[in-house]
N, C-alpha and C positions, 0 to 999 in steps of 0.2 A: 504493499501499500501507499511505503516511502514515494515510489516511483510516479504517484497517483498526479495527472496533469490538471482533470477538469474531472470535478463532484456536481452531478448535476441530480436533483430531488423534488425537483420544484414539483406544483401540483400533485401534491400528495398527503395525509392527513396526519402526520406527522405533529406530537405536542411535546410539549416538555421545553428544555433549555438546549442550546446549541453548543453538541456535545463537545467537550474540550479536546477531545482526542483528535477533530479537523484541525485544532492548531499546530499539531505535529505533522501534517502533510507539507514538510517543508519545500516541496515542486509544486505544488499547488498554482495554478493558473487560473483558473477561472471557479467561482464558490457560487452554485445556484442552489439556495432556499427557499425561493418565494412561495406563495401563497402553499404556504402550510399552516399550522396551529403552535408555531414556537413563540415560547414566552421566555419571560427573562430578561437578563442584559446581554449586550453584545461582550464577547467573551475579549478583556482586554489585551491577552497573548494573540489575537489575532495579526496584529502587527508582526509578529515572526514568519508571516508567509511572505517573504521578500518578493516573491514571485507573482504573485497575484497581481492578474490584469482586471478580473471583473468578481465585482462582489455586489450579488443581487439577493437581496435580504426582504424583498420585500412583500407586501400582502399577508403578514402575519400579525404576531399581538405582543411584538419585541417591547419591552421599555426602558429607560435610565436613558443616558444620555451617550452620545457617540465617542468611543474611547479615544483620549488623545493618542492613544500606540497606535491607532490606524495609521497615521504618517510613516509609520515603517513599510508599510506597503507602499516604498516610493514608485513602483512602475503602474500603481492603478491606473487605469484608461476609464473604467465606470463604477460608480458607486451608487448601487439602486437603495433606499432605505425607503421610499414610500410605504404610506397605508399602513403604519403600524402606531405606536402610542410612545413613541421616543421625544424627550424632551431637554430643556436643558439650552443652552447657547452654542450659537455655531464657533467652534475654536478659532482664533485667530492662526494658529498655529498651520491648518488645514493647507495653508501656502504651499508649503513643500509637496504639496502633490501636485507637480508641476506638469505631473503629464494628463491630467485627469480632462477627461473629454465628455463626460454625461455625469450630471450631479442632479440626482431625484431624491428630494427629503420633504417631498409633498403629501400629504394628509398626515400631521402627526402635531405635535403640540412643541414645538422647538418655541422659543423666545429669545430677546434681544435684538440686536441690532445684527445687521449683517457686517462683519469687519473688514474695515479696508483692507485688508493684507489680503483676502481673496481676489482683488484684480491681479495679485501676482499669477494666480492659476492661469496664463495665458492661453493655455490648451481648451479650455472648455470650450464647447460648442452646445449644452444642450445644460440649462439649468431650470430648475423647475422646483420652488421654493413653497406653491401656493397650500393655502388651508392648513397654516400656522397661527402662531401668536407673535412673528415676527412686527416689531417695530421701529421707531427712528425713520432720518430720512432715508432717501432712496440716493446714496452719493455718485455725483457723476463717474468720478473713476471706476465702478464698478458696471459700467457699462461700456467701457472701454476693452473688452475683451476679443481683441480682433477675429477670432474664429467663431463668435460667438452666433448662434444657428436659431435658438430657439429661447426665449426666457419668458420665465411665468412668475410672477411675485403676489398673483390674488390670494384674495380673501385672509390678507392679514391685515394689522393696522398700524402700517407705516403711514406718516404723515409730511409736511414739507409741500415742497413746489416739486411740482412734474418734473424732472428731468428733462433738460431741454435739447437733449442728441445733438447739440453743436458739431460734435469734432466725432462723430461714429461715420462719416464717410465710407469708411472702409469696411463699414459691416454690409456684408453681402446679400446674403440666408440665411434665413432661419430655418430651425425644423421643429416639429411635434411630435414626440415620439412617447408621451406621456402612459399610454398603454403599454409599451414596449415589448409586446408579445413575441417580436422576432428580434428583438434586440441581442446580440451573444455578441462574440467576438466579430462578425459581420453586420452592418447595419445599412438601411438603407436611408440617405437623407434627401428631401426632399427640398427643392429649389424655389423656397417661398419665406417671407420674413411675415414672423405672427409673434405680436408681443400682446400680452394680456397683463395690466395693472388693475384690472376692475377689483372695487371692494376693499377699499383703503378710505385713508381719507385724504391722500393729496390732491393740494392746489394749485392754480395758477390759469393761465391762458394755455390754449392749447400749444405745445413746441412745434415752430418751424421747422426744425430738425429732423422731427420726426418723417416730414413729407418730403424729404429728400432720399430716403429710403425707396429707391423705387421698386423695388420688389415687394414693398408691402404688401400683404395680399389680408391679411386678419390683424384687426388694432380694435380694443377691449378697455377703454376708459369708463370703464360703466359706474357708477354708484361710487362717484368721488366729488372734488369741489370744483371742477373744471368751470373756469369762467370765460367770458367775452364769447366773442363770434368764431362761427367756422372760418377757416382760413380757407382761401380762397385756392392756395398754393393744394390743396386736397384735389381739384381738378387734375392735374399733374399725376396723379398714382391711378395709371391706368390697370396697373396688375392689384387692384382692391377688387374686394369681391365680399366682404363682410366688416358693416362697421359699427360698434355699438359705442354710443358716448351716451346713454339714457341715465337717467336720474342724475345729474348735473345743474350747473348751473348756467348755461349756454344762452345767448340773446342772438338776435337778428335775424336773418332768414335761412333757409335750407336750401343749399346751393340747387339750381337746375338740374346739372347732369348727374345728382345723386340718385336717380332713378335707374341708374345702370350697374348699381350693386346694392345688395343686400343692406338698410339697417336700421337702425333703432335708435330713436329719439325721444323716445317717451319720459316723461317726467321732466322736462324742460320747458315751463311754462311759459316762457319769454321767448320761445324760438317759435317762427311763423314760417307758411308755407306759400308760397306765390301761385295763386291760380288765375287762369287765364279769365281777363275780364271780372274778375273779383277782389283783386288786389291780395295782399298778404293776410293769411288767417292764421290766428293762434293754435297751437296744436289742442290745447281746451277746447276749442268752440268745432272741432272737427269731429267730434261726438265718440260714440263707443261703435259704431258699425264701420268707420272709417279705420279706427284703431283694430280692431278686428282684425280686418283683410290685410295690414301692414303687418301684423304677428304671424299669421296662417303665410303669408308671403317668405317671411324670415324664417318660418321654421322648416318650409321646402328647399329653400335655398342652403341651409344649413345641412339638411338630411342628403344633398347632393355631392357636397365636399366630402373628398376621403381624407385618411391621414390625421385628422384632428380631432382632438379630444375638446367639447367645449364644455365649462368645467361652471356647471350650473349659472345659465345666463337667466336670471329673472326677466322675465315678458310681463305686462302687468296691462290689463283689460278690463275695462267694466263693462258685463252683459249681462242686461236686464235687471241693472243693481246689485249685483253679486260679482263681487271679485273674487276673482281666482286669479293665484298666481301660478303660472306657466314655469317649468323648469328644463331646461334638457340637460341631459348628464348621458354623453356616448351617443345621442343620437334620440334618446327613447321620452318622451311625451311623460310627463309627470304632474298633475295636478293637484292643489293645494288649496281647498274650500275653507273660505276663513270662517263662512257663518257656523261648519260643522266643528269648529275646534274651540 
């Protein structure tokens, strides 16, 4: 067993803690234990596995923090700890993992700020920290990973000004591999830019730097405090397919050419839509029937897209005075009836 290179035990019913004997497999390069029922903490001695390139412990019930000793896995390319009960802060020493390409810690209970030292992980291509309790400002230096292909910080407690993306012209493509079912030693990258900063407390005007990312295909800034008007430079984003600016404080007109992509602008009462011969009518005045049509069109558009995981994007409409909150998660529609809860 000492010569074992790959240990793949994913999608079983294993329970209990991660056996310490695994940390004695010195030649191990790939550790796949995802989607079991493992509990307890990640063994501190995992850092002894210096040849490890992939650690996938996602979809279990692991608790505690990420052991600092994990930086001993200096050849690590992928670290996937999503969908557990992990907590604590992201250690600033993680910048020692300078070969790391994929970091997925989504759907846990991590707290604190993103350490600035993480900007030193210059090989990062995929970063998913969504659905945690992270807070503080999103520092510009974090967004200068020159190889970044997908970034999701959705559903956290970030505050401060929305990052400007002023110096991110070198960012060409992002990729969404949140599900990661085919992510192993070989994984395919999608050539599209996708950014999700939804459900935080970010404020300020829409950053013009975002709209210099010509490959931008999906942008979600919903449920923040975005102010000001929708920038005219948005018209130059010909690859844009989905835009969610709902539940902010935007003002002015919705641009005429926005019908070419799927958008959600609900929850911005000061926004208006230009109608031929009728002037600009506010979203409030459009009525529930119009909102319903917009929502259904949006849902169809999302279902047509592939390679994307939509992380609980809320679509709210009033139908017959009954509020229903529709949620999309992996293209499955769920309904929450407020009157029944």
